[in-house]
N, C-alpha and C positions, 0 to 999 in steps of 0.2 A: 320605209323608217317609222316605228309606230310612235304613236303621242304618248304623250306621258299618262294621259289617260287610258288609253289601251292598254298599257303596262298594268294601271293597278287591277282593270278591269280582270286580265288574266288573272292575277293575284287572286280577286273575291272569286273567280270562276273556280280555280284549284282549292280553296279552301273548304267548298262545298263538296267537290267531288274524289277528295284525298289523294290526288294523282301528283304530288309533290314534284316529280320529275319533270314535269311541265315549267315549275316555275324557278328553276335553280339555274337556267341560263339567263335569266332576265334578274337575278340579285347579284349585286356587287359581292367580291371575294370577301371584303370587309364590312359588310352591312353592318349595321346596329339597329337592332329593334329593343323599345323602350315598353315595357308594359308595366301598367300601375303595380306598385306594390301592394295594395290593398287586396291584389287578385290572388288567386291559390297559384297562377303562374307569372306571379309578379316578379319584375328585374330586368336586368341588362343580358341580351343574347349577342354574341358576337361572331361573325361569319356564318356561311352558308351552314355550316355543322350547327350554331347556335341559333338558324331559322329550324332547321331540322328537329334539334330537343326542343324548342317551341311548341312545333305543332305535334310532336310524339304526345308533349304533356296534355294539349287540347284535345287529343282523339281520345287519351286515357279518361279524360273527364266528362266529354261529350258525345251523344250521336246525333244523327239527323242534323247538321248543321246546315243553317238557312241564313243568306244576308237577304235583307230586303230593305225597300225603300233609301234605295242608294242615291244621295245627292253628292254631285261633285264639284268642287270649288276650284277654281283656277286664278290665282290672285293677279291682279291685273299689273300690278308695279312687278311682274315676272316675267319679261316677254322673252325668255329661253324656257319657261314651262319647267323650271326645276322643282316645283312646289304643287304638289295636289292635296287639298283638304277634302275628305269625304265624311258624311256622315249618314248612319243609317241604324238597322236593326237587325243586332244576332239573335238569333232564335236556334236553341236546340233543348236535346232532353238531358240531364245530368245521368251519368250511366250508374252510380249506385242506386239510386232510389227511382230511376226514370221519371224524376220531375221535370216537368217543362219549365223552360225558362226565357225569357226575353229581354235584352238588355239594349239599349240607345247608345251607339258609340260615336266617338269622333276620332278620325285616324289623319294622321299629318303625315304625310309622306315626302320624303326629297330623292331627288333622280340626278342621275349624273351622266352623260355620254350613252343615254339608254339603258341607265341600270339602274336600280332602286339601291340606293345608299343607306336609308334611314328609315325607321317607321317611329312613330311617338303616338302609343295609342292612349284614348282617356274612353272610358264609360262610367253608366250612370247605374246603381246598384240600389236596389231597394234594401231596407235593412234585414229582412227576412233571409235575403240572397246575401249579404255580407254574413248573417249568422251562419249560414250553412257554409261557407266558403272559408270562415273564420278559422285560422289555424291557433290562436290564443284565446285562452278566457277575458272575456270583456263583461262590461256590465250589460253587453245586448244579449249575451249568450250564457247564462247563469243556468238557464232553465228549458226545459222541453219547449218546443214551437211545434204548432198545428199548421201543417201545411193545408192551402184549400182541397186540395183530394181528401182530406182526414189522416193522412200520415202524420206520424211525428218524429220529431228530432230530439235526439238528446242534448243538441246544444253545441256537439262539437263538431270537428270536421270528418268527414268520412275517411 
């Protein structure tokens, strides 16, 4: 019987190698994934089909995905290990303009009967990345932004 941590480690290894068939058996049929609304992939995703939709959206926007600096926290007050909290660094390249990006994240996983039943994801974005992903006009993206590599953005989402 795998530990909660081992199940989550499978998820992270699958996220980087794109072999989603390896993860489906450890996802509960009714899994709920909560992504921050400020992200272009934000919202709630339900069930295994919802997971596949989420990952499809991730792979359409990012390439060369890497997860590093993973730290696992298991709450002391949870003797059944039904919760796992992880922090780490999500890195990749934005597909539209090959812009490299790194995002610190925190994931709160819930498990039951050796299945993942929920994920709540949180991440920290810099203002330029928020501008880059923004779908609506805001005071932060009224004009062009120059990325560190010299490329210019027109202030709207790709």
